[in-house]
C-alpha positions as CSV (number, residue, x, y, z in Angstrom):
1,X,19.0,9.4,37.1
2,X,16.8,12.0,38.7
3,X,14.4,10.9,41.5
4,X,12.2,14.0,41.2
5,X,8.5,13.2,41.3
6,X,6.3,14.5,38.6
7,X,2.7,15.0,39.5
8,X,-0.2,14.4,37.1
9,X,-0.8,18.1,36.9
10,X,2.8,19.0,36.1
11,X,3.2,20.8,32.8
12,X,5.9,19.2,30.7
13,X,8.0,20.6,27.9
14,X,9.2,18.1,25.3
15,X,12.2,19.1,23.2
16,X,13.8,17.2,20.2
17,X,17.0,18.4,18.6
18,X,19.1,16.9,15.9
19,X,22.7,18.0,15.2
20,X,22.8,18.2,11.4
21,X,23.1,20.9,8.8
22,X,21.7,19.2,5.7
23,X,18.6,17.6,7.0
24,X,15.2,18.6,8.4
25,X,13.3,16.6,10.9
26,X,9.7,15.6,11.6
27,X,8.6,14.2,15.0
28,X,5.9,11.6,14.5
29,X,4.3,8.4,15.9
30,X,4.7,9.4,19.6
31,X,3.1,7.3,22.2
32,X,2.8,7.4,26.0
33,X,2.3,4.4,28.2
34,X,3.9,1.1,27.4
35,X,4.8,-0.7,24.2
36,X,2.1,-3.3,25.0
37,X,-0.5,-0.7,25.8
38,X,0.4,2.5,23.9
39,X,-1.7,5.7,23.7
40,X,-0.7,7.4,20.5
41,X,-0.5,11.2,21.0
42,X,1.3,12.3,17.8
43,X,0.2,10.8,14.5
44,X,2.3,9.8,11.4
45,X,1.8,13.3,10.0
46,X,3.3,14.9,13.1
47,X,0.0,16.3,14.5
48,X,-1.3,15.7,18.0
49,X,-4.2,13.3,18.7
50,X,-4.5,14.3,22.3
51,X,-3.9,18.1,22.7
52,X,-4.4,17.9,26.5
53,X,-1.5,15.5,26.8
54,X,0.9,17.0,24.2
55,X,0.5,19.8,21.6
56,X,1.6,19.3,18.0
57,X,5.4,20.0,18.0
58,X,6.4,23.5,17.0
59,X,9.5,23.8,14.8
60,X,11.6,26.8,15.3
61,X,14.3,25.5,12.9
62,X,14.9,22.5,10.7
63,X,16.4,20.5,13.5
64,X,14.6,21.7,16.6
65,X,11.1,21.1,17.8
66,X,9.2,21.6,21.1
67,X,5.8,20.6,22.4
68,X,4.1,21.2,25.7
69,X,1.5,19.1,27.6
70,X,0.6,17.5,30.9
71,X,1.5,14.0,32.2
72,X,-2.1,12.7,32.4
73,X,-1.8,9.0,31.5
74,X,-1.7,6.3,34.1
75,X,-1.3,2.6,33.7
76,X,-2.3,0.2,36.5
77,X,0.7,-1.4,38.1
78,X,3.3,0.8,36.3
79,X,5.7,3.0,38.3
80,X,7.2,4.6,35.1
81,X,5.6,6.1,32.1
82,X,7.3,5.7,28.7
83,X,7.2,8.5,26.1
84,X,8.5,7.4,22.7
85,X,8.6,9.2,19.4
86,X,10.0,8.6,16.0
87,X,12.1,11.2,14.2
88,X,12.1,11.3,10.4
89,X,14.9,13.1,8.6
90,X,14.7,14.4,5.0
91,X,17.4,16.1,3.0
92,X,16.9,19.9,2.6
93,X,17.4,19.7,-1.1
94,X,14.7,17.0,-1.5
95,X,11.6,18.8,-2.9
96,X,9.3,16.5,-0.9
97,X,10.9,17.6,2.3
98,X,9.0,20.9,2.3
99,X,5.8,18.9,2.3
100,X,6.9,16.7,5.2
101,X,8.1,19.2,7.8
102,X,6.9,21.2,9.5
103,X,3.4,19.9,9.3
104,X,0.9,22.6,8.5
105,X,-2.4,20.8,8.7
106,X,-2.6,20.2,12.5
107,X,-5.8,21.4,14.1
108,X,-3.9,23.2,16.9
109,X,-1.6,25.2,14.7
110,X,-1.8,29.0,14.8
111,X,-1.0,31.6,12.2
112,X,2.5,32.2,13.6
113,X,3.4,28.6,12.6
114,X,2.9,29.6,9.0
115,X,5.4,32.3,9.5
116,X,7.8,29.6,10.9
117,X,7.3,27.6,7.7
118,X,8.0,30.6,5.5
119,X,11.1,31.5,7.6
120,X,12.4,28.0,7.4
121,X,11.8,27.2,3.7
122,X,11.4,30.5,1.8
123,X,13.7,32.9,3.7
124,X,16.4,30.4,4.7
125,X,19.9,31.1,3.4
126,X,20.8,27.5,4.4
127,X,18.5,25.9,1.8
128,X,19.7,28.5,-0.8
129,X,23.4,27.9,-0.2
130,X,23.1,24.1,0.1
131,X,20.7,23.4,-2.8
132,X,21.3,26.3,-5.2
133,X,24.9,27.4,-4.6
134,X,26.1,30.4,-6.6
135,X,28.1,29.4,-9.7
136,X,31.9,29.9,-9.4
137,X,33.7,31.6,-12.2
138,X,37.2,30.4,-11.2
139,X,37.6,26.8,-10.2
140,X,39.0,26.5,-6.7
141,X,42.3,24.7,-6.1
142,X,40.4,21.8,-4.5
143,X,38.5,21.2,-7.8
144,X,41.8,21.4,-9.7
145,X,43.4,18.9,-7.3
146,X,40.4,16.6,-7.6
147,X,40.5,16.7,-11.4
148,X,44.2,15.9,-11.4
149,X,43.7,13.1,-9.0
150,X,40.8,11.6,-11.0
151,X,42.9,12.0,-14.2
152,X,45.8,10.2,-12.6
153,X,43.6,7.3,-11.4
154,X,42.1,7.0,-14.9
155,X,45.5,7.1,-16.5
156,X,46.8,4.4,-14.1
157,X,43.7,2.3,-14.9
158,X,44.2,2.7,-18.6
159,X,47.9,1.7,-18.3
160,X,46.9,-1.3,-16.1
161,X,44.6,-2.5,-18.8
162,X,47.3,-2.2,-21.5
163,X,50.2,-3.8,-19.7
164,X,50.6,-7.3,-18.4
165,X,50.1,-7.7,-14.6
166,X,53.8,-8.8,-14.0
167,X,55.0,-5.4,-15.5
168,X,52.8,-3.4,-13.2
169,X,53.5,-5.3,-10.0
170,X,56.9,-7.0,-10.5
């Protein structure tokens, strides 16, 4: 644990990262202070309520977000300040996911964040390959194996239904 002191005028960079390839994330419901006396700084929709403390997170990929701000909250008698956020995941193929993340209605968003949205959702090969894969003209050997395995299991189940139990498991 670091013992470095952070002054009230220290600029802080917040970073959230999630290791996944099929999901996008939204940072939301962040508070600073304590659980019994929270000051919410990021709303349910992922936008800041206190721009001086933390900017709305900027998403440079589906699973990475950053925000900047200043540590400017004090609570009487507290030596430590807690910063807590929720992270919501949605599947990239879920049509509603594009409406969830990244949020585009935050008051501190700039035009370049619209380009981030376009880059993430409209120009992303990840979404295209995951959600709308190119059709295959020749089944792969894995598909053939899976079909044979499924057929074998079905055949076994059908035989099991036709034969008495003592003939299957003597």
